N, C-alpha and C positions, 0 to 999 in steps of 0.2 A: 517671433517667431519662437517654438516650442524646441526643445531638445528633448522630447518623448520619443521614445523608439518601441515600436510595437516588437514585442518578443513572439516566436512561434511557440505552441503548446507542445509541451514535451509529452511523449506517448510511453506509458510503462512499457519495460521490456517485453513482460511477457504476463497478457491479460487471461485472467482465469473464464474460462469459457465452458461451463458445463452443466449438463441438466441437472433438476433437481435429484439427489441422491436416491429418492425413491420412484422414480419413473423408469429408469432403466439402467442395467450396471453401466459404470463409466468403462470407456475403450482404455485401450494401456497408455494411449497419448494423454488422454485427459485426467487420469489417474496419476499420471506423473507430474502434470503440470499442478494438480490440487495438491499432491502430496508435496511439491516444494512451496506452495504457498503455506501450508500447515505446518511444515516444517520450520518457516521461518518464524512463524508466530507462535511456536512451541516454547520458545525460550522467554524467561519471564522478563526480562530486560527488552527484547523486541516488541513483546506484547503491550508494554509500558508504552515504550518509543510510539510504537503504532497508534496506540488509543490517545496518546496526548496530541498526535498530530490530527487524528482525526476528528478531536474534541476541542480542538484550538479554533478559537474567535477568527472568522473568517474564512475558515476551511484550509488555513496553512498556518506553518509554523517555522520560524528562523530556528536554526540548532541552537542559537544562544538561549532561547526559550524552554528547551525542552530536555536539555543536556543533564538536568538535574536527577539523575535515576540511580546513583549508587555506585558508578562506576567510572573509571577515568575518560577523559574525553577520545584519546584514541580508541578506546573500546567501543563508545558511544557511534563513534564514525564506522567503526566495523560492523556493527548493528544495524546502522542506518543502510549500509552498503547491500547486506544480507536480505533488507526488506526492499530494497529497489531491484536487487536481481530477480527475487520472487515476482515481481511485478504490483507490489502491494503498494510502493512509493514511487512518485515521481518527484523531481528537485531541479531547482534553478537558483544559479548564482547571482547575487545581487551585489555587488562592490566586494567586500571580505566574506559576508555571510552567505549561507546555502538555507532556502525555504524549502521546505518538503511540504507536498500535500498528497491525500488520499485520493485517487481519483475516484467520483461518483461512480462510474460503471465497474471500478473492482468493489466497491461495498455493495453495489445492487447485483453483480455475480455471485458475492459471497451469500448472500442472502436468499437468492434462488437456488445456491447449491443445496443450503441446509433446511430449506423451506420446502414444504408438502409440494407434490405435481400439482399441476393444474388440472381441472377437469373441464371439459366440455359440456356444457347441460343443455 
């Protein structure tokens, strides 16, 4: 008999969902969500942490593997919290460690936002 327990997937708190910037002007709500995302990534430490999680093998990273970014552990936790609040990261506690991941939908939405508008031919 196995002690394996299936855990539910965590949804990001605020999923960016906007059309490409070249398609049409953003609504006030879309601009608010997008600004929150870019503001979170506007800090060099947060950008390094986001990159470390996004590029980590297996698509997720233990906080113990990504905390070497030149600031104290409490500061790392603060920055990870800000990335989660912006909907850029999700997390799951496993024992004493927290594992972070960038949801594929977040990366896809960021790519769509900054990419060219699609044209129907």
